[in-house]
N, C-alpha and C positions, 0 to 999 in steps of 0.2 A: 375330373378329380373331385373328391368328396370334401365334406366339411372339415375333416381332419387335416387334409393337405392345405386347405385355405387357412386354417388356424396355425399350422406349422409355418406357413409363409409369413403370417403376421408376426409371430414370435421371432422368427429369424430377422425380419425387418426391424423389429423393436430392439433386438440384441445388437444389430449393426449400428443403429442410431445411438443406442446407449454407449456402445463401444467407441463411436466417433467422438461424442461429447466427453466421455470418460478418458479417452486417450489424450485429447487436448487438455483435459483437467490434470492428468498425470504430468504432462509436460509443464503446465503452469506450476503445479505443486513442486516438481523437482527444480525448476528454474528459480522459483522464489526461495526454496530451501537453500540452494547453493549460493544464491545472491546474499541472503541473510547471513549464512555461515561465513562467507568470505569478506563481508563488509562490516560485521559487528563482532562483538566478543560474547554473544549469547551462546549458552550451552546448546548442544546438538538437539535435544528434545524440544527445547523452547523455540528454536529456529524452525523445527519441523511443525510444531503446532501453529505457528504464524503462517507457514506455507500451506498447511492443510486448511486453515480458515479462508485464505484467499482462494484456494481451489474450490472450496464448498460454495462460495458466492458465485464463482465462474460457472460451476456445474449447475447450480440452480437455474441460472438464466438459460443455459443450454438445454437442460432437461425440459423446463417449462415451455420454451418457445421453439424447440426443435424436436426432441425425442417424444415428448408427451403433449404436444400442442393440441391434439385432438381429444384429450382427456377432459374430464369434468373440471370446470373452472369456477363453479358456483360457490365453493367454500374455500376461498383463498387463504383466510386466516388459519383454518384447520390444516390446510395443505402446508403452509409455511411452518407451522408449529411442529407438525410431524416430520417435515423435511429436516428441520433443525435438530429435533430429537434423534432421529436415526443417523444424521450426519455426525452428531456428537458421539454417538456410540461407535460409528465408523472411525472417528478421530481417535478415540481411546484404543480401538483395536490396532489401527495403523501405527500410532505412536507408542503403544505398548510393546509391539514387536521391536521397534527401534530402541526403546528404553531397555528392554531385556538384553538385547545384543550389546548395547553400549555399556550399561552399568552392571548387568548380570554376568556377562562373559568378557567384558573388557575389549570388545571389538570396536575400536574408536578411531580408525583411520578414515580419511575422506572417502575412499573407495568402499570400505565396510559400511560407513554411514549411508551411502547411497544405495548399496545393495539391500540393506535391511529396511531402509525407507521404502524402496520399491517393493520388497516382499510384503511389508505391512500394508501398502496401498493395495496390492493384489488380494490379500486376504480380506481386507475391509470392503473391497469392491464387490465381492461375492455377497456379503451381507447387504450392502447398499442396493444392489440390483434387486434382490428379493424384497427388501423392505420398501423401496420406492415404488415398485410396480404393484406390490400387494396393498400398501397402506396409504402412500402419499399421492401418487398420480393415478387415481382410481379410474377404471374404464367406465364410460357411460353405459347405462343399461342397453341391452340389445333392443332394437326397435321392433315392435310388434307389427305384423302385416296389417294392412288396412282391412276393415271389415268387408267381407264379400270377396276376398281374394284368398287363393291358396298358393303355396309355394311348391315347386317341383324340386326333386333332388338336383344337386349341383351337376353340371355337365349338360343339362338340357338347354336348348336354345332359348326357350321361353322360361323365364324364371317365375312369372306370375300369370295366372289366368283368372279371368272373371268366373265366378261360380254362377251357373245358370239358375 
């Protein structure tokens, strides 16, 4: 297999890890949302914002220490600032969908709230995946081969040979 297949495997593995953390984050988000909605008198979007913030904290820990644990950790302040910025944009996307459904169209039953909360999460997730992998959890630069070695195309048993 060539370099393209190796890259594809890495992206598939990254998407799977992102999906695992994100899936758990969706559950946290929906559980907190429904808990707040059923135990307080907060309006639907306010309850949703609280749930989204809890999920953002949960997701940061999962992404930093599981999905992107091998990524650059040297600029943690920059990473957290960008993570919070892009998470806030995702929060607006997610809760904007719920706001529009609830207050724009009057769809305000518990089932409708959950459907549009979930839809908002899905749309915001596409943005978050792109922004987190592109800007927040940056890949480390590729390592250069040691001087005096050359690399063979993928698939060969020997991947490095000493240059005579």
